[in-house]
N, C-alpha and C positions, 0 to 999 in steps of 0.2 A: 577387582583385586588389586592390589599394588606390590610391585616388587621391590625389594630392600635391595638397596644399592650395596654390594659386598664391602666396598671401601668403607661406608659409614660406619660398618660394626667393627672394624679394625682400627679406625684411628680415633684419637680423643673427642675431636670435633671437627666436622668439615665446614669450613667457613661459606656462608650464605651471602654474605654481605658484599655489597657493590663495591668496587676499586675504582678510584679516580685519579687519573694523572690530569694535572693541569700546568700549562706554563703559559702567563700573560705575556711575554716578550716585551712589557711596558718597562723594564728595568735595565738595568747595565749590566747583568749577567743572566744566561739561562743554562743552569746546570743540566749537564748529561747531553746538549745539543753540540753536533759536530757540523761545520759549516766548510764548505770546498766549492772549488768552480775548476772548469777548464782553463788552460793558460789564457791570459787577455781578459779573462773576466773578473770583475770585481766581487769578492767572496761575500756571502751575505753578512749581514753584521746589525747590530741593535742600534736603533737611531737613537735612543737615550744618551748613548755615549757620543753622539755629534750633534744633529740637528735638532732634537727633542730635548725636553726636558726629563730628568728619571720619573718613572711614574706615567709618563704620558707617550712612551717611545713604541716602536713595531718593530719586527724584523723585517728587513728590506732584503728581499730576495735578489731584484736585479735594479740597477739603476736604469735610466732611459738612454742608453748606449747600445750600439749595434752587436751584433754577435756576442750575446752575452750567454751562458750555460753554467748554472750554479744548483749547488745542492744544500738541505739541511737536514739532517739525520738525528732522530733521538735514539741515541745508543744504550738503551735499556728495554728489554721485553715486557709486554704486556699479554696476557692470556689468550687465549682463542679458542680453545675447545668447549664445547658446552657453555658457550658463554654468548649474550647479547652486547654488541659493541655499540656504542652511540657517541659519536665525534661531532663536535661543533669549532668552528672557525669563523673569526671576524678577518675579511680582507677587505682590500683598496687598491684598484691599480689606478694607476693617473699619470698625467704627462706624458702622452704618447705621441709619437710621430709613425705616419702610414709612408707608404711607397707611392701612392698614386695609382691610377690607372684604374681597371676594373674593381679593385680592393681599396680605393681612396676612403680614407674616412677610418678603416680600421688601423687599431694599435696592435702590436705584436709582442711576443706571440702569445703567451700564457703561463700557466701554473698547473702543477700537478699536486695533488695529495696523494701519497701512495701509503700501501700497507705491503711490507716487505717479510720475508720468512724470518723470524726470530734468531737463527743460527747465523745469519749474515751480520758483521759487526763493521766497525769505523774502518777496520784494514783490510777489509774483504769486499767493502761496500763499492758497488760501480753503478752508476746512472746509466739509463738507458741513451738512444740517442735524442738529440734536441732537435730544434726546427719543429715541424708539425708533429714529430712523435713526444714532445715536451719533456723529456728526460725520462721517461717511461719505456714506451716502446722502443722497436727496432726502427731501421730505416737503411733501404738499399741505394739511394741517391741523395745527394751526388757521391757518395761513396758507403761501403756496407758497413754498418755500425749495429751492434748487439743491443737488446734491449736490458733492462735492469736484473742483473742477477738476484734469483730470489723473489722477483716481484711476485705479489699474489693478486693487488689490485691497484690499478693508478685511474685516480678521478680526474679528468683534464679540465681545468677553468680555460675555456678556448676563446680568448678575444679574437684570434686572427681565422680560426676555422678550419685546420686540417686535422685534428685530432681524432674526429669521428669520420673522416674520410679514408678510403681505402686505397689511398694514393702513398707514393714514396716507399712503398715494399711492407705496408702494415696490413695485418690480416685481416679483411672484414672492414665493413663499414657502411655508410649511408649513400657511397656512390659517388661520381664525380658530376659536379655542374660546372657548364663551360658556358662562358661568354666571350665572343671574339677571341677564343682560343685559350683564354684565363681561366682556372680553375677558381670558381668562386668560393668553394668550400662552404663551411657551416659555422659562421662565426656567431659569438654571444650564445655558446651551448655550453653545457656540462656533460661531460660523457665518460664513460668507465670501460677499460679495456682489461683483459684477464690476467690470468698468470703467466710466470714463464713458461709452463708446462703445456700451455695452449698457444704458443706462439704470441701471448699479448693480443688474442683475438679481441676484435669488437664485441662488447655484450649488449650496450644501450646508450642512449643518448635523450637528452631534453630535445624539444621543439627549441627555436629560438625563443630566449627567456621574454625576450620584450613581447612576445606573443601570448604569453601565460597571463591568466586572470592573477592581477597582483604581481606580476612580474616587473622587469625593466632592463636596461643594460646594466653588465658586470661591471664595465670599466667608464672612466672618465677621460678620456684621452685629451681632451681640450682643456683640463684644469692643469693649470701650473704650480698650484698649490695642493696639497692635499684635501680631498671634499671633505666637508663638515661632517662627524661622525654622530652628530646628534639628532638627526632629521632625517630628510628624504633621501640623503646619499649614503646613508649605512647599510653595508652589506655582510651577509651572514651565510653560512653554509652549514646542513648538518645531514650525516648520514647516518642509517641505522641498520646495521648488518645483525638479525635476531640468530638465534641458536639452532635455526633450521636452514641458515644462510638464504634469507630472503631479504632483500635489500630495498631500502627505500631512503631516495635521494632528495633532500628539501633545500629550498632556498628563500633567504627572506630578503626584500627590498625595503628599506626605511624601518626607522626605530619603531613607528607605529604601526606597521605592517605585522601579518601573521608569516608563520613559513607556509609554504605553497610546496605541494609535491611536483616536483621537475621530474623523476620518473621512477619506475620501481622495475626490479629484476629478481629473476629466480636464479641463485647462484647454487643449487643444490649439487650440480655436476662437478663444480670445483672444490675438491678436498683441501680443507683448511691444514696450515701448518700447527702444530701444538702450540706455538707463540708467534706474535708478529712484533715487528717495531715499525713505527711510523715515520713520515716525514715529506718533505718538499722539493720539488725542482721547479726551476723557472729559467724561461728563455725568451730571448729576442733575437730578431735576424735583420733584414733590412727594416722593418717595421720595430717600434721600440716601445717601451712602458716600464715605469716603476711599478713592482709588484712588492705588495707588504701584506703582513699576516700578522694577527696578534689574537689573546684570550684563546688559546686550544684548548679543548677540554676533552678528554677521553674517559667514558665512564663503561666499564666491564661489569655485567651482572650475570653471574652464574645462573643458569636455568635448567632446573631439573624437575619438571612439573608432577611428574609420577614417583619421586624418590621422597623417601625419608632419609633424614640425617640425623646422626647422634648429638645430642645437645647437651653433654654432659661433661664438660671440657675437665674435670677432675676425674673422672671414669672410677668413680666409687660405687656406682650400682649396677645392677644387673638388666640385662635386656627388658625383661618383663614377660610375666608369665600368659597374660590373657590379651589376644589381639583384639585390639580395637578398646582395650580398657583405657582409662585416663592414665597416662603416664608422661611426666614433664620432661623425661631424658629425651624426646623426640620431637623433631621439628618437621613441618610439611607447609607447603605454601598454601595447600587448601585449608582455609581454616576449619572445616569440618574434621578434618585429619589430623590438625596439629595436636600435639601433646596426647598422643594416643600411641599405644604399642601396635607396630606395623603387623600386617597380615602377609605372608611369605607365600608366593604361589608354588603350588606343589610342582 
């Protein structure tokens, strides 16, 4: 038996189509995006207006300068309820500097891709703390700073290695790894932290990406020119959050490679807001890097596997008298039920 969705009867037609939002950042404009940063930071900008030719640009989130803290917010909502959301992002981190010592060779700090409650707009948006919190989570040292208002999920691309740790006042994490009194952290990992309502608690993280089959290093700190994006240095990220809040995070290393699973997580405990907005934060500290992204794609697919949908947009005919009989006014994702009159449970 299949239950008819009441809304499907009263609406002329429920959309079952995918909705896709894309932004290449390769040109000289990016409609709907708002850029900003803390005092002393260089706000994100489109490199096609400066160092690259139009059509071949990137969104540069940070320069390779110390103590940068920036954000880019797409100030339009994407729907969240009863939908699978899949997001793909190309990224490149390069021209880094380190601070030596136990963390020698690491650029800093990293980037976060975030989902924030759609009720937040550019006038109320406040990023979280930077440093190891990467503009998403809170931090209590060296001073108390709040996490992102309305944040739902923050995916940290962590060059330096603090985002997955439980240091600096963040809630939960992989623990502390010390060497000669220095916190080694968890560099070259992708990790996710939860909503504001959970105090941005740690959810999951990958192993070190270079240890995964088909994996590698996220960043290119020794490259003083942008790594070639037509071969082995290409990098891409994909997240899939299905309608049941099951998360899969994948990474791709090289144009000829395939996406590999970095980690999965069950997010059923975290209620979704009705809508999301998406964006990026990025930061540097004593260690630095250029952080750039482009070709962002957000695909939203309504998912109602047991629901019939009214498929007569003109609304010119009736429900249908015989359950199960042929009726082109009704749609169902199951091909055996499609174009039949639904049976309503008693």
